[in-house]
All heavy atoms as TSV, in Angstrom:
chain	resi	resn	atom	element	x	y	z
A	1	MET	N	N	-166.842	89.679	-87.105
A	1	MET	CA	C	-168.127	90.313	-86.898
A	1	MET	C	C	-167.879	91.807	-86.701
A	1	MET	O	O	-166.973	92.209	-85.995
A	1	MET	CB	C	-168.788	89.676	-85.680
A	1	MET	CG	C	-169.772	90.562	-84.971
A	1	MET	SD	S	-170.425	89.907	-83.417
A	1	MET	CE	C	-171.149	88.409	-83.925
A	2	GLU	N	N	-168.681	92.612	-87.360
A	2	GLU	CA	C	-168.613	94.058	-87.180
A	2	GLU	C	C	-169.668	94.508	-86.204
A	2	GLU	O	O	-170.831	94.058	-86.271
A	2	GLU	CB	C	-168.786	94.781	-88.506
A	2	GLU	CG	C	-167.585	94.660	-89.415
A	2	GLU	CD	C	-167.633	95.608	-90.583
A	2	GLU	OE1	O	-168.686	96.206	-90.836
A	2	GLU	OE2	O	-166.588	95.769	-91.220
A	3	VAL	N	N	-169.258	95.363	-85.264
A	3	VAL	CA	C	-170.170	95.872	-84.245
A	3	VAL	C	C	-170.080	97.389	-84.245
A	3	VAL	O	O	-168.996	97.981	-84.186
A	3	VAL	CB	C	-169.781	95.338	-82.840
A	3	VAL	CG1	C	-170.733	95.879	-81.776
A	3	VAL	CG2	C	-169.765	93.807	-82.825
A	4	SER	N	N	-171.239	98.023	-84.327
A	4	SER	CA	C	-171.329	99.473	-84.226
A	4	SER	C	C	-171.340	99.828	-82.747
A	4	SER	O	O	-172.137	99.295	-81.974
A	4	SER	CB	C	-172.617	99.950	-84.905
A	4	SER	OG	O	-172.827	101.317	-84.642
A	5	VAL	N	N	-170.429	100.723	-82.347
A	5	VAL	CA	C	-170.264	101.069	-80.943
A	5	VAL	C	C	-170.502	102.565	-80.760
A	5	VAL	O	O	-169.814	103.378	-81.362
A	5	VAL	CB	C	-168.849	100.718	-80.432
A	5	VAL	CG1	C	-168.704	101.076	-78.979
A	5	VAL	CG2	C	-168.545	99.251	-80.658
A	6	GLU	N	N	-171.496	102.892	-79.949
A	6	GLU	CA	C	-171.740	104.293	-79.583
A	6	GLU	C	C	-171.171	104.501	-78.196
A	6	GLU	O	O	-171.556	103.838	-77.239
A	6	GLU	CB	C	-173.235	104.585	-79.551
A	6	GLU	CG	C	-173.545	105.983	-79.066
A	6	GLU	CD	C	-175.023	106.210	-78.825
A	6	GLU	OE1	O	-175.848	105.363	-79.200
A	6	GLU	OE2	O	-175.340	107.253	-78.224
A	7	ILE	N	N	-170.195	105.413	-78.090
A	7	ILE	CA	C	-169.648	105.780	-76.803
A	7	ILE	C	C	-170.419	107.007	-76.367
A	7	ILE	O	O	-170.303	108.078	-76.969
A	7	ILE	CB	C	-168.134	106.036	-76.872
A	7	ILE	CG1	C	-167.435	104.788	-77.431
A	7	ILE	CG2	C	-167.589	106.416	-75.497
A	7	ILE	CD1	C	-166.000	104.985	-77.806
A	8	VAL	N	N	-171.266	106.834	-75.362
A	8	VAL	CA	C	-172.220	107.857	-74.958
A	8	VAL	C	C	-171.509	109.186	-74.681
A	8	VAL	O	O	-170.560	109.244	-73.907
A	8	VAL	CB	C	-173.020	107.409	-73.715
A	8	VAL	CG1	C	-173.974	108.504	-73.247
A	8	VAL	CG2	C	-173.800	106.132	-74.025
A	9	GLY	N	N	-171.979	110.227	-75.355
A	9	GLY	CA	C	-171.425	111.560	-75.170
A	9	GLY	C	C	-170.124	111.831	-75.888
A	9	GLY	O	O	-169.563	112.909	-75.766
A	10	GLU	N	N	-169.623	110.868	-76.642
A	10	GLU	CA	C	-168.348	111.048	-77.337
A	10	GLU	C	C	-168.486	110.840	-78.847
A	10	GLU	O	O	-168.565	111.799	-79.579
A	10	GLU	CB	C	-167.284	110.127	-76.744
A	10	GLU	CG	C	-166.925	110.481	-75.320
A	10	GLU	CD	C	-165.843	109.615	-74.761
A	10	GLU	OE1	O	-164.998	109.114	-75.529
A	10	GLU	OE2	O	-165.814	109.457	-73.522
A	11	ASP	N	N	-168.503	109.583	-79.282
A	11	ASP	CA	C	-168.564	109.317	-80.715
A	11	ASP	C	C	-169.150	107.950	-80.988
A	11	ASP	O	O	-169.561	107.248	-80.077
A	11	ASP	CB	C	-167.194	109.479	-81.382
A	11	ASP	CG	C	-166.190	108.410	-80.955
A	11	ASP	OD1	O	-166.446	107.671	-79.995
A	11	ASP	OD2	O	-165.130	108.313	-81.608
A	12	GLU	N	N	-169.180	107.601	-82.271
A	12	GLU	CA	C	-169.640	106.289	-82.676
A	12	GLU	C	C	-168.651	105.756	-83.696
A	12	GLU	O	O	-168.157	106.494	-84.544
A	12	GLU	CB	C	-171.044	106.364	-83.280
A	12	GLU	CG	C	-171.636	105.017	-83.546
A	12	GLU	CD	C	-173.141	105.052	-83.792
A	12	GLU	OE1	O	-173.802	105.983	-83.302
A	12	GLU	OE2	O	-173.632	104.144	-84.469
A	13	ARG	N	N	-168.371	104.473	-83.605
A	13	ARG	CA	C	-167.451	103.853	-84.557
A	13	ARG	C	C	-167.816	102.381	-84.742
A	13	ARG	O	O	-168.581	101.819	-83.950
A	13	ARG	CB	C	-166.005	103.986	-84.109
A	13	ARG	CG	C	-165.715	103.390	-82.744
A	13	ARG	CD	C	-164.297	103.663	-82.312
A	13	ARG	NE	N	-164.293	104.838	-81.444
A	13	ARG	CZ	C	-163.339	105.107	-80.585
A	13	ARG	NH1	N	-162.296	104.322	-80.487
A	13	ARG	NH2	N	-163.399	106.178	-79.847
A	14	THR	N	N	-167.248	101.787	-85.743
A	14	THR	CA	C	-167.470	100.370	-86.015
A	14	THR	C	C	-166.171	99.641	-85.768
A	14	THR	O	O	-165.107	100.078	-86.200
A	14	THR	CB	C	-167.936	100.146	-87.469
A	14	THR	OG1	O	-169.145	100.871	-87.663
A	14	THR	CG2	C	-168.163	98.683	-87.767
A	15	VAL	N	N	-166.260	98.523	-85.042
A	15	VAL	CA	C	-165.089	97.708	-84.750
A	15	VAL	C	C	-165.324	96.299	-85.277
A	15	VAL	O	O	-166.465	95.873	-85.460
A	15	VAL	CB	C	-164.763	97.658	-83.239
A	15	VAL	CG1	C	-164.437	99.040	-82.717
A	15	VAL	CG2	C	-165.901	97.048	-82.436
A	16	THR	N	N	-164.230	95.603	-85.513
A	16	THR	CA	C	-164.302	94.214	-85.948
A	16	THR	C	C	-163.737	93.338	-84.859
A	16	THR	O	O	-162.628	93.570	-84.369
A	16	THR	CB	C	-163.515	94.019	-87.251
A	16	THR	OG1	O	-164.041	94.902	-88.251
A	16	THR	CG2	C	-163.615	92.584	-87.750
A	17	VAL	N	N	-164.522	92.336	-84.448
A	17	VAL	CA	C	-164.102	91.382	-83.415
A	17	VAL	C	C	-164.385	89.981	-83.932
A	17	VAL	O	O	-165.197	89.792	-84.841
A	17	VAL	CB	C	-164.844	91.618	-82.079
A	17	VAL	CG1	C	-164.448	92.958	-81.466
A	17	VAL	CG2	C	-166.350	91.532	-82.230
A	18	PRO	N	N	-163.707	88.965	-83.370
A	18	PRO	CA	C	-163.987	87.585	-83.802
A	18	PRO	C	C	-165.453	87.218	-83.543
A	18	PRO	O	O	-166.102	87.780	-82.663
A	18	PRO	CB	C	-163.062	86.740	-82.914
A	18	PRO	CG	C	-162.002	87.686	-82.451
A	18	PRO	CD	C	-162.647	89.042	-82.380
A	19	ASP	N	N	-165.958	86.250	-84.281
A	19	ASP	CA	C	-167.344	85.824	-84.148
A	19	ASP	C	C	-167.675	85.316	-82.751
A	19	ASP	O	O	-168.812	85.380	-82.322
A	19	ASP	CB	C	-167.694	84.753	-85.174
A	19	ASP	CG	C	-167.767	85.327	-86.580
A	19	ASP	OD1	O	-167.956	86.559	-86.727
A	19	ASP	OD2	O	-167.621	84.543	-87.539
A	20	ASP	N	N	-166.678	84.802	-82.030
A	20	ASP	CA	C	-166.903	84.274	-80.677
A	20	ASP	C	C	-166.510	85.270	-79.576
A	20	ASP	O	O	-166.343	84.888	-78.430
A	20	ASP	CB	C	-166.162	82.945	-80.487
A	20	ASP	CG	C	-164.646	83.099	-80.619
A	20	ASP	OD1	O	-164.181	84.162	-81.091
A	20	ASP	OD2	O	-163.932	82.150	-80.250
A	21	ALA	N	N	-166.407	86.532	-79.922
A	21	ALA	CA	C	-165.958	87.561	-78.964
A	21	ALA	C	C	-167.014	87.809	-77.880
A	21	ALA	O	O	-168.210	87.583	-78.077
A	21	ALA	CB	C	-165.679	88.874	-79.683
A	22	ASP	N	N	-166.521	88.281	-76.726
A	22	ASP	CA	C	-167.424	88.724	-75.670
A	22	ASP	C	C	-167.428	90.253	-75.659
A	22	ASP	O	O	-166.694	90.899	-76.405
A	22	ASP	CB	C	-167.038	88.134	-74.308
A	22	ASP	CG	C	-165.616	88.471	-73.896
A	22	ASP	OD1	O	-164.993	89.413	-74.451
A	22	ASP	OD2	O	-165.116	87.809	-72.966
A	23	TYR	N	N	-168.283	90.834	-74.805
A	23	TYR	CA	C	-168.398	92.292	-74.769
A	23	TYR	C	C	-167.114	92.978	-74.279
A	23	TYR	O	O	-166.820	94.095	-74.665
A	23	TYR	CB	C	-169.623	92.718	-73.974
A	23	TYR	CG	C	-170.897	92.373	-74.676
A	23	TYR	CD1	C	-171.682	91.299	-74.287
A	23	TYR	CD2	C	-171.333	93.109	-75.785
A	23	TYR	CE1	C	-172.851	90.972	-74.958
A	23	TYR	CE2	C	-172.494	92.781	-76.468
A	23	TYR	CZ	C	-173.245	91.706	-76.042
A	23	TYR	OH	O	-174.393	91.384	-76.719
A	24	ALA	N	N	-166.339	92.285	-73.453
A	24	ALA	CA	C	-165.066	92.851	-73.010
A	24	ALA	C	C	-164.128	93.055	-74.187
A	24	ALA	O	O	-163.371	94.035	-74.240
A	24	ALA	CB	C	-164.425	91.934	-71.961
A	25	ALA	N	N	-164.176	92.165	-75.163
A	25	ALA	CA	C	-163.335	92.314	-76.372
A	25	ALA	C	C	-163.742	93.548	-77.154
A	25	ALA	O	O	-162.887	94.265	-77.688
A	25	ALA	CB	C	-163.441	91.067	-77.239
A	26	VAL	N	N	-165.031	93.821	-77.227
A	26	VAL	CA	C	-165.517	95.025	-77.919
A	26	VAL	C	C	-165.002	96.268	-77.201
A	26	VAL	O	O	-164.509	97.209	-77.820
A	26	VAL	CB	C	-167.062	95.039	-78.004
A	26	VAL	CG1	C	-167.558	96.362	-78.569
A	26	VAL	CG2	C	-167.552	93.864	-78.817
A	27	VAL	N	N	-165.085	96.256	-75.875
A	27	VAL	CA	C	-164.629	97.393	-75.065
A	27	VAL	C	C	-163.130	97.634	-75.288
A	27	VAL	O	O	-162.692	98.757	-75.511
A	27	VAL	CB	C	-164.922	97.148	-73.576
A	27	VAL	CG1	C	-164.221	98.180	-72.700
A	27	VAL	CG2	C	-166.413	97.162	-73.328
A	28	ARG	N	N	-162.340	96.569	-75.246
A	28	ARG	CA	C	-160.902	96.717	-75.462
A	28	ARG	C	C	-160.592	97.218	-76.865
A	28	ARG	O	O	-159.661	97.992	-77.063
A	28	ARG	CB	C	-160.196	95.391	-75.183
A	28	ARG	CG	C	-160.097	95.054	-73.696
A	28	ARG	CD	C	-159.200	93.851	-73.439
A	28	ARG	NE	N	-159.734	92.629	-74.015
A	28	ARG	CZ	C	-160.588	91.816	-73.393
A	28	ARG	NH1	N	-161.005	92.094	-72.184
A	28	ARG	NH2	N	-161.009	90.716	-74.003
A	29	GLU	N	N	-161.385	96.797	-77.837
A	29	GLU	CA	C	-161.160	97.216	-79.224
A	29	GLU	C	C	-161.338	98.728	-79.400
A	29	GLU	O	O	-160.692	99.335	-80.250
A	29	GLU	CB	C	-162.105	96.447	-80.151
A	29	GLU	CG	C	-161.808	96.602	-81.613
A	29	GLU	CD	C	-160.472	96.005	-82.037
A	29	GLU	OE1	O	-160.002	95.022	-81.431
A	29	GLU	OE2	O	-159.886	96.543	-83.007
A	30	VAL	N	N	-162.188	99.354	-78.590
A	30	VAL	CA	C	-162.359	100.818	-78.679
A	30	VAL	C	C	-161.400	101.553	-77.741
A	30	VAL	O	O	-161.450	102.782	-77.661
A	30	VAL	CB	C	-163.812	101.278	-78.453
A	30	VAL	CG1	C	-164.716	100.763	-79.554
A	30	VAL	CG2	C	-164.328	100.886	-77.098
A	31	GLY	N	N	-160.569	100.806	-77.018
A	31	GLY	CA	C	-159.513	101.442	-76.239
A	31	GLY	C	C	-159.809	101.679	-74.772
A	31	GLY	O	O	-159.096	102.437	-74.126
A	32	TYR	N	N	-160.808	101.009	-74.234
A	32	TYR	CA	C	-161.125	101.167	-72.817
A	32	TYR	C	C	-160.952	99.852	-72.089
A	32	TYR	O	O	-160.927	98.781	-72.704
A	32	TYR	CB	C	-162.567	101.664	-72.619
A	32	TYR	CG	C	-162.795	103.049	-73.149
A	32	TYR	CD1	C	-163.594	103.248	-74.260
A	32	TYR	CD2	C	-162.192	104.147	-72.564
A	32	TYR	CE1	C	-163.789	104.528	-74.769
A	32	TYR	CE2	C	-162.381	105.418	-73.063
A	32	TYR	CZ	C	-163.178	105.603	-74.153
A	32	TYR	OH	O	-163.371	106.855	-74.668
A	33	SER	N	N	-160.866	99.926	-70.773
A	33	SER	CA	C	-160.829	98.756	-69.932
A	33	SER	C	C	-162.268	98.387	-69.556
A	33	SER	O	O	-163.072	99.268	-69.292
A	33	SER	CB	C	-160.028	99.049	-68.659
A	33	SER	OG	O	-160.279	98.058	-67.686
A	34	PRO	N	N	-162.575	97.092	-69.487
A	34	PRO	CA	C	-163.922	96.708	-69.058
A	34	PRO	C	C	-164.273	97.199	-67.643
A	34	PRO	O	O	-165.433	97.249	-67.286
A	34	PRO	CB	C	-163.872	95.167	-69.102
A	34	PRO	CG	C	-162.794	94.842	-70.070
A	34	PRO	CD	C	-161.783	95.943	-69.926
A	35	HIS	N	N	-163.254	97.591	-66.881
A	35	HIS	CA	C	-163.485	98.064	-65.511
A	35	HIS	C	C	-163.965	99.518	-65.457
A	35	HIS	O	O	-164.442	99.952	-64.424
A	35	HIS	CB	C	-162.225	97.910	-64.683
A	35	HIS	CG	C	-161.747	96.502	-64.609
A	35	HIS	ND1	N	-162.400	95.524	-63.902
A	35	HIS	CD2	C	-160.701	95.885	-65.214
A	35	HIS	CE1	C	-161.774	94.376	-64.054
A	35	HIS	NE2	N	-160.732	94.573	-64.840
A	36	GLU	N	N	-163.803	100.240	-66.550
A	36	GLU	CA	C	-164.176	101.666	-66.530
A	36	GLU	C	C	-165.439	101.988	-67.297
A	36	GLU	O	O	-165.827	103.137	-67.384
A	36	GLU	CB	C	-163.009	102.518	-67.026
A	36	GLU	CG	C	-162.650	102.316	-68.481
A	36	GLU	CD	C	-161.471	103.166	-68.943
A	36	GLU	OE1	O	-161.444	104.376	-68.655
A	36	GLU	OE2	O	-160.569	102.597	-69.570
A	37	VAL	N	N	-166.102	100.955	-67.841
A	37	VAL	CA	C	-167.312	101.198	-68.639
A	37	VAL	C	C	-168.391	100.171	-68.323
A	37	VAL	O	O	-168.128	99.132	-67.727
A	37	VAL	CB	C	-166.997	101.137	-70.159
A	37	VAL	CG1	C	-165.959	102.147	-70.564
A	37	VAL	CG2	C	-166.600	99.743	-70.578
A	38	THR	N	N	-169.595	100.473	-68.784
A	38	THR	CA	C	-170.701	99.534	-68.796
A	38	THR	C	C	-171.181	99.429	-70.230
A	38	THR	O	O	-171.322	100.442	-70.918
A	38	THR	CB	C	-171.868	100.015	-67.905
A	38	THR	OG1	O	-171.412	100.028	-66.550
A	38	THR	CG2	C	-173.059	99.097	-68.005
A	39	VAL	N	N	-171.394	98.208	-70.685
A	39	VAL	CA	C	-171.908	97.981	-72.026
A	39	VAL	C	C	-173.423	97.833	-71.939
A	39	VAL	O	O	-173.938	97.074	-71.125
A	39	VAL	CB	C	-171.290	96.724	-72.677
A	39	VAL	CG1	C	-171.865	96.494	-74.066
A	39	VAL	CG2	C	-169.777	96.857	-72.735
A	40	LEU	N	N	-174.116	98.593	-72.806
A	40	LEU	CA	C	-175.575	98.562	-72.821
A	40	LEU	C	C	-176.071	97.990	-74.145
A	40	LEU	O	O	-175.595	98.384	-75.218
A	40	LEU	CB	C	-176.128	99.970	-72.639
A	40	LEU	CG	C	-175.698	100.734	-71.411
A	40	LEU	CD1	C	-176.149	102.185	-71.492
A	40	LEU	CD2	C	-176.248	100.083	-70.163
A	41	VAL	N	N	-177.011	97.071	-74.063
A	41	VAL	CA	C	-177.691	96.540	-75.242
A	41	VAL	C	C	-179.176	96.805	-75.010
A	41	VAL	O	O	-179.739	96.383	-73.995
A	41	VAL	CB	C	-177.434	95.025	-75.399
A	41	VAL	CG1	C	-178.294	94.450	-76.510
A	41	VAL	CG2	C	-175.970	94.769	-75.680
A	42	ASP	N	N	-179.776	97.547	-75.909
A	42	ASP	CA	C	-181.184	97.963	-75.752
A	42	ASP	C	C	-181.386	98.666	-74.401
A	42	ASP	O	O	-182.354	98.423	-73.697
A	42	ASP	CB	C	-182.138	96.782	-75.895
A	42	ASP	CG	C	-182.101	96.194	-77.291
A	42	ASP	OD1	O	-181.885	96.956	-78.256
A	42	ASP	OD2	O	-182.285	94.967	-77.431
A	43	ASP	N	N	-180.408	99.502	-74.023
A	43	ASP	CA	C	-180.425	100.292	-72.795
A	43	ASP	C	C	-180.383	99.481	-71.513
A	43	ASP	O	O	-180.680	99.990	-70.428
A	43	ASP	CB	C	-181.611	101.260	-72.770
A	43	ASP	CG	C	-181.467	102.338	-73.827
A	43	ASP	OD1	O	-180.324	102.770	-74.088
A	43	ASP	OD2	O	-182.483	102.749	-74.406
A	44	SER	N	N	-180.008	98.206	-71.594
A	44	SER	CA	C	-179.828	97.370	-70.411
A	44	SER	C	C	-178.380	96.911	-70.345
A	44	SER	O	O	-177.803	96.527	-71.374
A	44	SER	CB	C	-180.738	96.138	-70.459
A	44	SER	OG	O	-182.089	96.521	-70.418
A	45	PRO	N	N	-177.772	96.925	-69.151
A	45	PRO	CA	C	-176.380	96.467	-69.040
A	45	PRO	C	C	-176.264	94.966	-69.313
A	45	PRO	O	O	-177.183	94.203	-69.012
A	45	PRO	CB	C	-176.021	96.796	-67.594
A	45	PRO	CG	C	-177.284	97.019	-66.882
A	45	PRO	CD	C	-178.325	97.361	-67.889
A	46	VAL	N	N	-175.136	94.589	-69.894
A	46	VAL	CA	C	-174.852	93.182	-70.158
A	46	VAL	C	C	-173.529	92.816	-69.506
A	46	VAL	O	O	-172.637	93.658	-69.370
A	46	VAL	CB	C	-174.807	92.878	-71.691
A	46	VAL	CG1	C	-176.165	93.052	-72.322
A	46	VAL	CG2	C	-173.771	93.719	-72.383
A	47	PRO	N	N	-173.357	91.565	-69.092
A	47	PRO	CA	C	-172.086	91.122	-68.499
A	47	PRO	C	C	-170.961	91.200	-69.522
A	47	PRO	O	O	-171.172	90.887	-70.698
A	47	PRO	CB	C	-172.351	89.679	-68.090
A	47	PRO	CG	C	-173.823	89.479	-68.162
A	47	PRO	CD	C	-174.357	90.499	-69.111
A	48	GLU	N	N	-169.789	91.594	-69.059
A	48	GLU	CA	C	-168.660	91.722	-69.984
A	48	GLU	C	C	-168.216	90.403	-70.565
A	48	GLU	O	O	-167.638	90.354	-71.643
A	48	GLU	CB	C	-167.486	92.421	-69.309
A	48	GLU	CG	C	-166.888	91.624	-68.168
A	48	GLU	CD	C	-165.806	92.370	-67.431
A	48	GLU	OE1	O	-166.036	93.525	-67.059
A	48	GLU	OE2	O	-164.748	91.779	-67.207
A	49	ASP	N	N	-168.509	89.280	-69.878
A	49	ASP	CA	C	-168.093	87.982	-70.394
A	49	ASP	C	C	-169.163	87.283	-71.222
A	49	ASP	O	O	-168.975	86.154	-71.661
A	49	ASP	CB	C	-167.633	87.080	-69.254
A	49	ASP	CG	C	-168.724	86.794	-68.238
A	49	ASP	OD1	O	-169.786	87.457	-68.268
A	49	ASP	OD2	O	-168.493	85.917	-67.382
A	50	ALA	N	N	-170.278	87.962	-71.487
A	50	ALA	CA	C	-171.322	87.383	-72.346
A	50	ALA	C	C	-170.897	87.489	-73.808
A	50	ALA	O	O	-170.261	88.445	-74.222
A	50	ALA	CB	C	-172.643	88.118	-72.124
A	51	PRO	N	N	-171.264	86.485	-74.610
A	51	PRO	CA	C	-170.914	86.547	-76.031
A	51	PRO	C	C	-171.700	87.666	-76.732
A	51	PRO	O	O	-172.860	87.922	-76.408
A	51	PRO	CB	C	-171.330	85.176	-76.568
A	51	PRO	CG	C	-172.254	84.609	-75.569
A	51	PRO	CD	C	-171.957	85.256	-74.257
A	52	VAL	N	N	-171.041	88.307	-77.674
A	52	VAL	CA	C	-171.692	89.393	-78.431
A	52	VAL	C	C	-172.800	88.778	-79.285
A	52	VAL	O	O	-172.565	87.873	-80.074
A	52	VAL	CB	C	-170.674	90.129	-79.304
A	52	VAL	CG1	C	-171.371	91.194	-80.144
A	52	VAL	CG2	C	-169.585	90.758	-78.461
A	53	ALA	N	N	-174.014	89.306	-79.105
A	53	ALA	CA	C	-175.169	88.755	-79.808
A	53	ALA	C	C	-175.904	89.806	-80.633
A	53	ALA	O	O	-176.954	89.527	-81.187
A	53	ALA	CB	C	-176.139	88.125	-78.792
A	54	VAL	N	N	-175.356	91.008	-80.700
A	54	VAL	CA	C	-175.992	92.099	-81.432
A	54	VAL	C	C	-174.957	92.821	-82.287
A	54	VAL	O	O	-173.762	92.648	-82.102
A	54	VAL	CB	C	-176.681	93.101	-80.476
A	54	VAL	CG1	C	-177.806	92.434	-79.727
A	54	VAL	CG2	C	-175.680	93.713	-79.519
A	55	ASP	N	N	-175.410	93.692	-83.193
A	55	ASP	CA	C	-174.465	94.418	-84.026
A	55	ASP	C	C	-174.376	95.898	-83.642
A	55	ASP	O	O	-173.701	96.663	-84.322
A	55	ASP	CB	C	-174.811	94.263	-85.501
A	55	ASP	CG	C	-176.192	94.806	-85.843
A	55	ASP	OD1	O	-176.913	95.264	-84.947
A	55	ASP	OD2	O	-176.539	94.765	-87.034
A	56	HIS	N	N	-175.035	96.290	-82.539
A	56	HIS	CA	C	-174.930	97.673	-82.050
A	56	HIS	C	C	-174.963	97.670	-80.528
A	56	HIS	O	O	-175.849	97.054	-79.930
A	56	HIS	CB	C	-176.065	98.544	-82.571
A	56	HIS	CG	C	-176.010	99.949	-82.054
A	56	HIS	ND1	N	-175.171	100.894	-82.584
A	56	HIS	CD2	C	-176.659	100.556	-81.035
A	56	HIS	CE1	C	-175.313	102.027	-81.897
A	56	HIS	NE2	N	-176.212	101.844	-80.960
A	57	VAL	N	N	-173.980	98.342	-79.918
A	57	VAL	CA	C	-173.949	98.484	-78.458
A	57	VAL	C	C	-173.672	99.940	-78.108
A	57	VAL	O	O	-173.172	100.718	-78.928
A	57	VAL	CB	C	-172.867	97.592	-77.799
A	57	VAL	CG1	C	-173.116	96.131	-78.085
A	57	VAL	CG2	C	-171.480	97.984	-78.230
A	58	ARG	N	N	-174.029	100.280	-76.908
A	58	ARG	CA	C	-173.688	101.595	-76.345
A	58	ARG	C	C	-172.734	101.353	-75.189
A	58	ARG	O	O	-172.936	100.433	-74.398
A	58	ARG	CB	C	-174.932	102.312	-75.835
A	58	ARG	CG	C	-175.892	102.640	-76.952
A	58	ARG	CD	C	-177.173	103.259	-76.451
A	58	ARG	NE	N	-176.865	104.637	-76.042
A	58	ARG	CZ	C	-177.570	105.304	-75.130
A	58	ARG	NH1	N	-178.582	104.735	-74.513
A	58	ARG	NH2	N	-177.238	106.525	-74.828
A	59	ILE	N	N	-171.685	102.178	-75.105
A	59	ILE	CA	C	-170.734	102.086	-74.001
A	59	ILE	C	C	-170.862	103.355	-73.182
A	59	ILE	O	O	-170.751	104.462	-73.701
A	59	ILE	CB	C	-169.290	101.899	-74.527
A	59	ILE	CG1	C	-169.173	100.520	-75.173
A	59	ILE	CG2	C	-168.282	102.094	-73.420
A	59	ILE	CD1	C	-167.793	100.205	-75.712
A	60	LEU	N	N	-171.087	103.153	-71.899
A	60	LEU	CA	C	-171.215	104.269	-70.966
A	60	LEU	C	C	-169.974	104.290	-70.094
A	60	LEU	O	O	-169.690	103.326	-69.361
A	60	LEU	CB	C	-172.468	104.097	-70.091
A	60	LEU	CG	C	-172.714	105.143	-69.027
A	60	LEU	CD1	C	-172.912	106.520	-69.675
A	60	LEU	CD2	C	-173.927	104.761	-68.214
A	61	ARG	N	N	-169.181	105.359	-70.211
A	61	ARG	CA	C	-167.967	105.485	-69.393
A	61	ARG	C	C	-168.351	105.818	-67.969
A	61	ARG	O	O	-169.094	106.742	-67.714
A	61	ARG	CB	C	-167.050	106.565	-69.954
A	61	ARG	CG	C	-166.423	106.136	-71.278
A	61	ARG	CD	C	-165.432	107.123	-71.785
A	61	ARG	NE	N	-164.290	107.166	-70.888
A	61	ARG	CZ	C	-163.409	108.150	-70.864
A	61	ARG	NH1	N	-163.527	109.163	-71.701
A	61	ARG	NH2	N	-162.410	108.129	-70.027
A	62	LEU	N	N	-167.851	105.044	-67.045
A	62	LEU	CA	C	-168.113	105.269	-65.626
A	62	LEU	C	C	-167.052	106.151	-65.008
A	62	LEU	O	O	-167.294	106.812	-63.999
A	62	LEU	CB	C	-168.171	103.917	-64.880
A	62	LEU	CG	C	-169.182	102.924	-65.440
A	62	LEU	CD1	C	-169.031	101.589	-64.726
A	62	LEU	CD2	C	-170.579	103.456	-65.332
A	63	ILE	N	N	-165.876	106.142	-65.587
A	63	ILE	CA	C	-164.742	106.909	-65.095
A	63	ILE	C	C	-164.268	107.790	-66.236
A	63	ILE	O	O	-163.965	107.298	-67.323
A	63	ILE	CB	C	-163.581	105.995	-64.657
A	63	ILE	CG1	C	-164.071	105.044	-63.559
A	63	ILE	CG2	C	-162.378	106.811	-64.200
A	63	ILE	CD1	C	-163.087	103.972	-63.196
A	64	ALA	N	N	-164.202	109.085	-65.990
A	64	ALA	CA	C	-163.723	110.008	-67.020
A	64	ALA	C	C	-162.838	111.050	-66.356
A	64	ALA	O	O	-163.033	111.390	-65.205
A	64	ALA	CB	C	-164.893	110.690	-67.723
A	65	GLY	N	N	-161.876	111.523	-67.087
A	65	GLY	CA	C	-160.975	112.547	-66.547
A	65	GLY	C	C	-159.875	111.928	-65.721
A	65	GLY	O	O	-159.603	110.743	-65.756
A	66	GLY	N	N	-159.240	112.753	-64.922
A	66	GLY	CA	C	-158.110	112.195	-64.146
A	66	GLY	C	C	-157.798	113.036	-63.047
A	66	GLY	O	O	-157.742	113.209	-61.988
């Protein structure tokens, strides 16, 4: 399954995940830990262990910099 991922304030890319993937898998595919971001679907947060049910998500980084 291909999912369009918008990383708020950074960029947008398309990733490929298995059909049974959860949102944590999408997050890992773009190179982040599920602990440092929130996944938004239609501007509402979704649980990281929920199955991916859409083809576009927004990722909001909660931790940036160092």
